[in-house]
C-alpha angles and dihedrals in degrees: 000000000000125000121199139164091041115181133170134195119198129186135151096286106017142054117189122188121187129181145155116242131199123186141162122235108196121331101303108030120089118183129193125190144160118235132196123188118188123190116190129185112229112177106303094340135080118223118207124203123180129190127190114196142160092037108181127182111161127202137043096286089050090052089060091044091053094042101045103021103046097097093047090048091053093044091050091050093049091047091052091049091049092049093047097044096046094059 
């Protein structure tokens, strides 16, 4: 996994982190995406919102990856966030 074009915006109540991500799934599938993570203070809690956009995976194998693997990709991402943030 490689992250590039990382930017952050910080103010009194929000932290927004944006980056491009490129990763390889298997030997022949290359995926590119844009991620945005927003952390907002709400009372004594922090709310986290994440957006994945501009997901690109060219080629016939990538078509199957996007079509049949998209829910498992999203679930894996959310599980990793949950594990990391609950430490």
